[in-house]
C-alpha positions as CSV (number, residue, x, y, z in Angstrom):
1,M,-2.2,-11.9,-48.4
2,E,-2.5,-11.0,-44.7
3,L,-6.2,-10.5,-45.2
4,L,-6.5,-14.0,-46.3
5,F,-4.6,-15.3,-43.3
6,V,-6.6,-13.2,-40.8
7,T,-9.9,-14.4,-42.4
8,L,-8.7,-18.0,-42.2
9,G,-7.8,-17.4,-38.5
10,G,-11.3,-15.9,-37.9
11,A,-12.9,-19.0,-39.4
12,I,-10.8,-21.3,-37.3
13,L,-11.7,-19.3,-34.1
14,G,-15.4,-19.5,-35.2
15,L,-15.1,-23.2,-35.6
16,A,-13.6,-23.5,-32.1
17,A,-16.5,-21.4,-30.8
18,R,-19.0,-23.6,-32.6
19,Y,-17.7,-26.7,-30.9
20,G,-16.8,-25.0,-27.6
21,V,-20.3,-23.6,-26.9
22,P,-23.3,-25.8,-26.0
23,K,-26.4,-26.1,-28.2
24,R,-24.4,-26.3,-31.4
25,D,-27.1,-28.6,-32.9
26,T,-29.5,-25.6,-33.1
27,H,-27.7,-23.9,-36.0
28,G,-25.8,-24.7,-39.1
29,A,-22.3,-26.1,-39.1
30,L,-20.8,-23.2,-41.1
31,L,-22.7,-20.3,-39.6
32,V,-20.5,-19.5,-36.7
33,P,-17.2,-20.0,-38.5
34,G,-18.6,-17.8,-41.3
35,I,-19.4,-15.1,-38.7
36,G,-15.8,-15.4,-37.4
37,A,-14.3,-15.0,-40.8
38,V,-16.4,-12.0,-41.8
39,V,-15.8,-10.2,-38.5
40,S,-12.0,-10.7,-38.7
41,A,-11.9,-9.5,-42.3
42,V,-14.1,-6.4,-41.6
43,V,-12.1,-5.5,-38.5
44,W,-8.8,-6.0,-40.3
45,A,-10.0,-3.8,-43.2
46,A,-11.3,-1.1,-40.9
47,L,-8.1,-1.0,-39.0
48,T,-6.0,-0.7,-42.1
49,W,-8.2,2.2,-43.3
50,L,-7.6,3.8,-39.9
51,G,-3.8,3.7,-40.6
52,W,-2.8,0.6,-38.6
53,R,0.2,-1.2,-40.3
54,F,-0.7,-4.6,-41.7
55,D,2.6,-6.0,-40.6
56,G,2.1,-4.9,-37.0
57,G,1.2,-7.2,-34.2
58,W,-1.7,-5.3,-32.7
59,I,-3.8,-5.5,-35.8
60,W,-3.6,-9.3,-35.7
61,V,-4.5,-9.4,-32.0
62,V,-7.5,-7.0,-32.3
63,S,-8.9,-8.7,-35.4
64,L,-8.7,-12.2,-34.1
65,V,-9.9,-11.3,-30.6
66,A,-12.9,-9.5,-32.1
67,A,-13.6,-12.5,-34.3
68,A,-13.5,-14.9,-31.3
69,V,-15.7,-12.7,-29.1
70,V,-18.3,-12.1,-31.7
71,A,-18.3,-15.8,-32.7
72,V,-18.9,-16.9,-29.1
73,L,-21.6,-14.4,-28.5
74,A,-23.3,-15.3,-31.8
75,S,-23.2,-19.0,-30.9
76,V,-24.7,-18.4,-27.5
77,F,-27.3,-16.0,-28.8
78,L,-28.3,-18.3,-31.7
79,G,-28.6,-21.4,-29.4
80,R,-30.7,-19.6,-26.9
81,Q,-33.0,-18.0,-29.5
82,R,-33.5,-21.2,-31.4
83,T,-34.3,-23.2,-28.2
84,E,-36.9,-20.5,-27.1
85,Q,-38.5,-20.4,-30.5
86,D,-38.7,-24.2,-30.7
87,A,-40.4,-24.3,-27.3
88,E,-42.9,-21.7,-28.3
89,L,-43.7,-23.5,-31.6
90,L,-44.1,-26.8,-29.8
91,S,-46.4,-25.1,-27.2
92,A,-48.5,-23.5,-30.0
93,L,-48.7,-26.8,-32.0
94,S,-49.6,-28.8,-28.8
95,R,-52.6,-26.5,-28.1
96,A,-54.1,-26.9,-31.5
């Protein structure tokens, strides 16, 4: 049950990252929240396999902070990459 809650928390943090970082119009509406959900679930599972207790507080902190950081970085990276690729494509099409 805790895995469900931490995944939901990661999705919510990813949603906050999507709307908190500029250039959100360059990628899909569910991509960054999906990244946040996946990261939080994977980190949670890895920490439980390493022996961290699922009812401890630090597993929640580490999982959710990792999800938030990766979601923000992914949103920034995707926005920058898409803007650069669109500019390159426009330049190539304008020359033709």
